[in-house]
C-alpha positions as a printed Julia matrix, in Angstrom:
98×3 Matrix{Float64}:
 -38.6   -257.22  19.1
 -42.14  -256.78  20.34
 -41.91  -254.21  23.14
 -45.65  -254.06  23.92
 -47.95  -257.0   23.43
 -51.39  -258.27  24.32
 -51.73  -262.02  24.75
 -54.93  -263.78  25.81
 -56.38  -260.63  27.37
 -53.22  -259.72  29.29
 -50.71  -256.94  28.58
 -46.94  -257.29  28.61
 -43.79  -255.32  27.83
 -40.26  -256.36  26.93
 -37.11  -254.25  26.8
 -34.38  -256.82  26.27
 -35.75  -259.73  24.24
 -35.98  -261.87  27.36
 -39.03  -262.77  29.36
 -42.15  -260.64  28.89
 -43.16  -258.72  32.02
 -46.65  -257.62  33.06
 -47.43  -254.08  31.9
 -48.33  -253.18  35.49
 -44.61  -253.59  36.37
 -43.37  -251.06  33.79
 -41.25  -248.25  35.2
 -39.57  -245.11  33.94
 -36.32  -246.95  33.14
 -38.25  -249.46  31.04
 -40.01  -246.65  29.17
 -36.68  -244.96  28.56
 -35.25  -248.18  27.1
 -38.21  -248.5   24.73
 -37.95  -244.87  23.61
 -34.19  -245.3   23.17
 -34.79  -248.31  20.87
 -37.2   -246.26  18.8
 -34.86  -243.25  18.64
 -31.96  -245.44  17.54
 -34.11  -247.07  14.83
 -33.81  -250.5   16.37
 -36.29  -253.15  15.3
 -39.38  -253.0   17.49
 -43.06  -253.86  17.26
 -46.11  -252.9   19.29
 -49.51  -254.56  19.42
 -52.18  -251.95  18.63
 -55.04  -251.34  21.02
 -58.56  -250.06  20.45
 -61.93  -250.29  22.14
 -62.48  -253.8   20.71
 -59.21  -255.19  22.08
 -59.98  -257.7   24.81
 -58.05  -256.96  28.0
 -59.33  -258.52  31.22
 -57.93  -256.0   33.69
 -59.06  -252.37  33.56
 -55.8   -251.35  35.23
 -53.75  -253.09  32.53
 -55.9   -251.46  29.82
 -55.32  -247.98  31.27
 -51.56  -248.5   31.62
 -51.22  -250.09  28.18
 -53.27  -247.36  26.46
 -51.25  -244.65  28.18
 -47.88  -246.19  27.27
 -49.07  -247.02  23.75
 -50.27  -243.45  23.12
 -47.06  -241.94  24.49
 -44.97  -244.2   22.28
 -47.07  -243.38  19.21
 -46.67  -239.67  19.97
 -42.9   -240.13  20.3
 -42.72  -242.11  17.04
 -44.51  -239.29  15.21
 -41.94  -236.78  16.5
 -38.72  -238.81  16.41
 -37.48  -237.46  13.07
 -38.08  -233.9   14.23
 -36.25  -234.63  17.49
 -33.26  -236.03  15.61
 -33.04  -232.86  13.51
 -33.25  -230.69  16.63
 -30.49  -232.67  18.36
 -28.31  -232.56  15.25
 -28.76  -228.79  14.93
 -28.15  -228.22  18.63
 -24.81  -230.0   18.53
 -23.72  -228.98  15.03
 -21.34  -226.29  16.29
 -19.82  -228.65  18.86
 -19.27  -231.33  16.22
 -17.55  -228.84  13.92
 -15.37  -227.48  16.71
 -14.07  -230.9   17.74
 -13.91  -232.44  14.29
 -10.47  -233.92  13.53
């Protein structure tokens, strides 16, 4: 599923495979859903953005770039986060293992 996309100079996000929503409407719950998909290795895609990408609204560009960069940062750290979580709960898993 494409969670961030740029179409005809406008930016959108999608968290459920339904209708794309304007990036200016994205909220913390939406961001959490996107990060959760990435953490759980669900299929997702993101349109890249650079200085040549045509976006008509400066506000949309700023929001999209910010969200895009945060997601890319999270993607680069997700394996490390999984190891940390696994190590943190290793003792608990052993204690309650049947």
